[in-house]
N, C-alpha and C positions, 0 to 999 in steps of 0.2 A: 787533078785527075780523079783522085778517090772520091771527091765530092760529086763529080759528074757521074761516076759509076753508081754511087749510092742513090743519086737522084733517078737514074734510069731504072735501077732495081726497084726502087719504091714505086715508080710509075707502073712498072710491069705487075707488081704485086697488087696494087690498087685496082688495076684493070682486070686482073684475074679474079679478084674478090667480087668486083662489080658484075662480071660476066656470070657468076653463079646465081645471081638473083635476076633472072631474065623476064619474069612474069610479074604482073601487077594484079592486085585484088582491090575491090572496092565494096564495102559493106555499108548499107544504109539501113538502119533499124528504127522501128517505132514500137512503143509500148503503151498499153492502156492500164498497166498495173502500177498503182500509185507507189507501191513499195520500192519500185526500181528508180523512181525519180530522184535525182541527186546522188545516186549511187555510182560506184565505179565498176565497170564490166571488164572482164578479162577474156581474151582468147587464149586457150591453152592447148598445146599439142603434146602428144606422147613421144617421149624419147626413151626408147627401150621400154622399161617398166615404170617410168615415172612421168608425171605431167609437168611441163615447163611453160612459163608465161611466154606467149608469142606476141601479143599486142594488148593494148588496153585503151579505154576511153571512158568518158563520163556521160551519164544520161542527163540531159537537160530538157525539161519540159516534155518528157516522153520521147525524145529523139536522141539517137546515138549513131556513131559511125566509126568504121575502121578503114584505113587505106594503107597500102604498103607494097613491098616487093617480096618475092619468095623464090626459092630455087625449084621446088617440086610441089605438085598438088599434095595437100595435107588434109588429114582428118582432124578437125579441131572441135573444141567444146567451149561453149559460152558459159562463163561463170560470173556470179555476183559474189564477191569475196570467195568463200569456200563452198558455195552452193552451186552445183551444176544445174544449168537451165536447159540446155539443148545442144545437140550436135550441129556442126556446120562444116561444109567442105570449103577449104580455102583454095580457090581456083580462079583462073582468069575470067574476068567479066564483072558485071554489076550484080551483086548479091543483095537481095532484100530480105530483111528479117522482120517478122511481125510477132509480137508477144502480147497475149491477153491471158485472162484467168483460165480460159477454156482451151486455148491452143498456143503452140509455138511452132513457127514454120519458117524455113529458109527457102528461097526460090530465086529464079532468074538466071541460073546457070545449069548446065546439063546434069552434073552429078548431084547438086542440091535438089533439083526437081525430081530426079530418080529416087534419091534417098527418101524424100518426104512422101512420095507416092507409095513407096514400100512401107514406110512407117504408118501411113493412113490405113493401108490394107491390113497390116498386122494388128493395128488397134481395133479395126472392125471385127476381126476374128476373135480377139480377146473379149470384146463387148458382147458378141453373140454367145460366148461361153458363160459370161455373167448373166445374160438374159435367160439362159437355160435354167440356171439355179433359181432365179426369181420365178420362172414359170412353174418349176417343180414345186416350189413352196406354195405358190398360189393354188395349184391344183389340189394339193393336200388340204388347204383351207376350204376349197370349194367342194370337198367331199369325194373326189375321185379316189378309187382304190389304187393300191400300189401297182397292180398289174397293168391297169389302164395307163397310168403315168409312165411306166416303163415302156409300154408299146408305143406311146406317142413320142417319147423323147429319146429313146435309146439310139435310134438310127442317127439322129442329128448329133447326139453326144459323141458317137463313135466317129462320125465324119469330120468334126471340127479339128481334132488333133492331126488327122491326115492332111487336111487343107493347110494347117499351120506349118507342118513339117515340109510340105511341098513348096509353099511360098518361100520359106526360109532357105531351103536347099537350092531352089532354082535361082533365087536372087544372089546367093553367094557364088554359085557356079558361074553365072553370067557376069559377075564382077570380080573374078579371080585376080585380074591384072590391074585393078585400080584400088583406091583406098576403101571403097564401099564393101568389098568382099571381106577383108579382115575385120572391119568394123562390125558387120553383121555376124560374123563368126564369134566375135567377142560378146555381142549381145546374146547369142544363142547359148553360150557356155557360162555366162555370168552367174546364173543362179545355181549351178552345180556345186555341191559341197566339196568336191574334189575333181580333178581332171578325169574324165571317163570316156571310153570309146563306145558310144551308142551306135546303133545301126545307121542313124542319120549322119553322124560324124564320120563313120567308116565310108559311107557313100561319098561324102564330100571329099575326103582325103584321097580316095581312090581315083578321083577325077582331077585332083588339084594340079595346077601348073607349078612350075619351079618358083616363079615369083611369089605365088601365094604361100607355098611351103616355107619360103625363106623369110616371110614376115616374122618379126621377133615374137609377137604374142602367139601366132599360130604354131611356129616351130617349138616354142617352149611348152605350150599346152600339149601338143601331140607327143613330144618327148616324154613329158611327165605322165600322160595318160597311158602310154605304152609301158612305161616302167611299172606303174601301179597295176596294170593288167597282168604283166608278167609275174609280179610278186603274188598277186591273188591266185593265179594259176598254179604257181609253185606251192602255195599253202594248201590248195585243194588237193594237189597230187600227194603231198606229204601226209595229209589226213586220210587219204583213201587207202 
């Protein structure tokens, strides 16, 4: 009797475990970068504050692939050893990855298409900012005086940060309840020396959904930023 009960219990547990992995993903990739050929690639996902291996494969003659099952849509990162190559969303469907010296792109599924459309637009704005610096230097070399350079470039230089903030904010807000929102928020805050509450972040958090607020990174960042802000205000009050 005990053997029968154990067998039934084991079957139930196996069934429960299997049911948690209800979706499948398929990633097919190609690379024209010779350095990747023969290397091992890893898909890593964030678990709380650390990265953990999720899947791995070898690159053979510029071709690689991942297939498997998963429980929920995940934001993942493609690594070669310890070097991060690009983000990719693990979601249902056939995902294509193309890697060259100039670009890295994941496509073929809704969230990956949306992510890389955003990253392309973000990069275009960053490139326009770089171009302004080159144009300014070239105008100096061409003999323009400082006032003429300022008049020609100032308006565009002021507009680019506004466009960048708007792009980031609207993308995060429109993706509060999927993995892209927290990912873009992490991108936005990655270069800060410490967690801070900028007007842009205040706007995002004022509109945030419960799911977005409960993301581990978002909640920890916002908690730390508010604590730092409170301490700074306390120090200012004491000094006044």
